[in-house]
Phi, psi and omega in degrees: 000146175240161180241141169243117182252133177208169178246141180227136173243113183271152174228157183248004186275344186207190181299152180298340179293347178263004171295153180269133172234146182206163178286328183231157177297320180301314178294320179299314179296323178295319178293323176298316181296331178287348183235066184293344180279351180246136179267117179251149172284165178300141179300144180236136177279132180238132174242111182260125178261134178224153187273327180199178183299323179295319178301316178295315178299315180302313181294313186290331185263000180275157181299137177077015176076024176152134177282345173215154184282129178246353179212000000 
């Protein structure tokens, strides 16, 4: 198994595709600060486990960010 770690700050005003994702918490917070007109929740660290490159591709390219919930 391999891990993909990222940070996400969710918002409820629009589609989930407008949530902020970043490699680091610091970058996530900086992106939130750049959008003062949108209310974001506190960033959350997500560790996504995948078995191989196809599993990661399958998850990332499916509608809604995953055909099954990993976080």
